[in-house]
N, C-alpha and C positions, 0 to 999 in steps of 0.2 A: 166815694169813688171805688169801683172794683176794677181789677185788671186781669188780663190773660195774655199769655204768650203762646203762639202756635208756629211751629216750623213747617213751612210749606214744602211739599215734595218737589216743587219746580218753582222757577222764578215767578214772582207776581209783581206786576206793575199796577199799583193801586189806582193811579189816575186813569189809566187806560181801561182797567177792568171795571172800576166803579163809575166811570164817567157817564154811562148811559142812565144812571139813576139821577144825575144832576140835570136840571132843566135850565140851562143857561148859567152864566157866571153870577147872576143875581139871585139864584135859587136860595130862599131862606131856610130850606130844609136840609140841603146838602151843600157843603162848601169845602174848598181846599185851603188849608192854612198856609201862611208864609213859610212854615217849617216843613211843608209837604204832607202834613197829616190830613187825612180825609175824615170829615165830620158829617154825621147824619143824625137826624132826630126822627123818632117814630113812636106811634102808639102800638105797642107790642101786646101779645096775649097776657103778659105780666104787668102791663101798665106803661106809662110814658117813660121814654128813655132816650139817652144821647150816647152815641158811640164815636170815639176818635180812634182811627187806625193809623199806624205808622209801620214802616218796613225798614229793616236793615239786613241786607243779604236776603236770606230766605226766612228770616224770623219776623213774624208779624206780631205787633203788640197792639192790643185793644184795651182802651180805657173807657169805662162806661159809668153813667150816672143815672139815678132815678130808679123807680120800681121796675122798669123794664131792663135794667142793666144785666141781670143774669141771662135773660133770653137773648139779648143782643150779643153777649160774649159767646154764648153757645153757637151763635150764627156766624161767627167770624170765619171759619173755614169755608162755608157755603158762599158767603159774600165775596171771598177771595178766589172763588172758582175751584175749590177742592173737588177732585174727581173729574174736572173738565179736561180730558186728555185730548190734546191736539196732535198727538204723534201720528195718527193715521190720516191726517189731512194732507193730501198731495196737490199742491198748486204749482208744481214745477213747469207745467205747460205755459204758464203765464208769468214771465219774469218780474213784472211789476208786483204781483201778489206774492211771489216767492221772496222778493226783496223786502216787502213790508213784513212778511212773517219772520224773516231772519232778523230784521231790525226791531221787532217787538216780541221777544221771547216770553215776556211776562204778561201778555194779553190773555185774559181768560173771560169766560162768560160768567157773570155774577148771578147770584140767586138770593134775592132779598128776603123771600118768604112773606112778603107783605103785598097783598093783591090790590087793595083799594088805594094804597099809596102810589102804586104804579098806574092804576086804572084812571084815576081822576085827571092827572095831567094829560094822559092819552086822549081822553074824551075832549078836553079843552083844545087839543090840537086837531080835532076833526074839522076839515074843510076851511081852515084859516091858516095864515102864515105862522111860522114859528115865532116870529117877533110878537105877534098879537097873543098867541097862546101863552108864551112865557110871561108877558106882562099881566095877563089875566090870572095866571097861577100865583105870581108874586103877590098881587093885590089880594087874592083870596086867602092866602096863608097869613098875610100880615093882618088882615081884618078879622078873620074867623079862626085862625089857629091860636095856639097858646105859646107862651115862652117855654123853651126846652129846658129840662133840668141840666145842671152842670155849669161850668165856668164861662161858656161862650154866650154872652148876653145878646148876640145878634142872631142866634139860631132859633128857629121857630118849629113847633110841631105842626104837622098838617092838620086840617080840621077833622074832627071826629065825624062818624056817620051822623050822629045827632045834630052836630053843628051844621053839617051840609044840608040836612033836611030843614033846618030853621032859617036858612038864608032866604029872605023874601025875593020875589021876582024882580022888584025894582033894584035891589042890590046886585043881583046877577047882571042886570042890564048895565049898571054902573061899572061892573067889572068887564064889560064887553062880551058877555056870554049870551048867545041867543037862546030862544025858548027851547029849541030842539036839544041842545047840549045841556041846558038846565034840567030838562025832564030825564035825560039819560043819567045824569049824576044823581038825581033824586032817586031814580029807580034802583041804581046800584047801591046807594046808601041804605035803602030800605031792606035790602037782602045782603048787607055787608058780611054778616056772619057766615052765610052760605058761600059767598064768594071767597072768603079767606080759606075755606076748606079745599079750594083748588090746589093748594100747595101740596096736599097729600094724595092727589089724584094723578093718573096718567094724563099726559098732555092733551090727548084727544078728548078725554072726558072733561078735563078742565076747560078746554076751548068750547065744548058744547054747553057747559054750564054758563060760561060768560055770555055766549051768544043768545042764551034764553032771556037776557035782560034787554028790553026794548031800547034800540038805539046803538047797540054794540054789535059791530060787524067784524069781518075778518081782519081788517087793518088794526082795529083797536085791540082785538084779542091778541094778535101777534105782538104788538108793542107792549102789552101788559105782561104776557107770559115770558117774553124774552127777559124781562127784568125780575119778575117775581119768582120764576122757577128755573131760569137759565135755559129755556127751551132752545135746543141747539139746531132745530130744523125749521123753525117757523120763520117765514119771510113776510115782510109787511107789504102784502099785495094791496094796491090801491094808493100807494104813496105817490105824490106828485113828482119827486125828484129821483127816487131810487132806481126806477127802470132806466132812466137816462144815464145815471152814473154807472150802472152795471154794464149796460150795452156799450157805452162809450169806452169804458176801461177794457172790456174784453174783446171788442170788435173794432173800435175806432169810429163807429158810426155816432153821429151827434145825438140822435134821439132813439128811444126804444119804448116798447110797450111792456105791460106786465107779462104777457104771453112770451115775448122774446126773452125777458129777464129769467123767467122760470125755465125756459128751454136751456139757456146757458148755464143755469145753476143745477140742472138735472144730474150731471155727473157727480155732484157732491151730495146727493140725497142722503139725508140723515144728519148732515152737519152744514146745511146751507147757511145758517145764521153765523157760523164761524167765518164763512167766506164773505158774508155781508160786512162783518166787522173789519175784515181786511180791506175790502173795497172802500169803506168809509175812512179807514186809517190812511189809505193811499193818498187821499186829498186831491184826487184828480176829478175835477168837475167837468160835466158836459158843457159844450159851448152854449152861451146864452144868446137868444135872439129876441127882437121885439123891444118895445119901450120899457123903461124902468117903471116899477110899480111903487106908488107912493103909499106907504103904510099909514093907516089911520092912527091918530094919536089917542092912546088910552091913558086917561088921567091916573096919576099915582094916588093911591088911597091909603 
């Protein structure tokens, strides 16, 4: 085990900042311990590794295991939102957002530096419910990932690109993943090395590279780069719920479109993702209409 201490220049709320990396409470790759530590497992450029982060005041402590430990410890500041300065964000015209901001001074945009780890769950979330996508991701990791290094026996590494390419079609179907999403994940795994280079590129160039992969569109690009590089201005256009959330919170109307959402977010150009995080943290959902949807049962594998 190796360790590192880093003093953050501003408060950091680990759960709120790193929360977007976590795909539901049952995510085998990311979890929050009973002691409040945030755990994650990853295939880094240096090898497989596990990182546990804890905070006391402004001091962040990272403990890491495996060949990837040095890389993960070097990544601690970026994971905790170092350089993500919210001081210029003015949401005073919207009391709800201003209240959320005051109540969450430690909220930052994380930057994992791991593109495929963010991309695969995003692809699984295309055109299905979050419940279905999280179940598919859990099953994929448990069946085709490996045990993570370190003391937490429940933590798993996400599948490597090679492992993703080796998953047969019938196994994907057992995981509840249709042929279109299978092909997209295989296409991304084939060029995984090129996609990981996105972390060194300007956001626009990184987005263009991701979109060159068949099956990856604007929504998936935004969901990936928000997590992998902390893209502060990318909005997940094409999301089923977000336009309704934004329009309802900012105008009181029950429903909204992507166009209306973008128009409302325009005054915050350059940091729209920060505003989106506040909208999500507000927890104000748009009214629901229509019959309840019965989610299909995906078997645990």
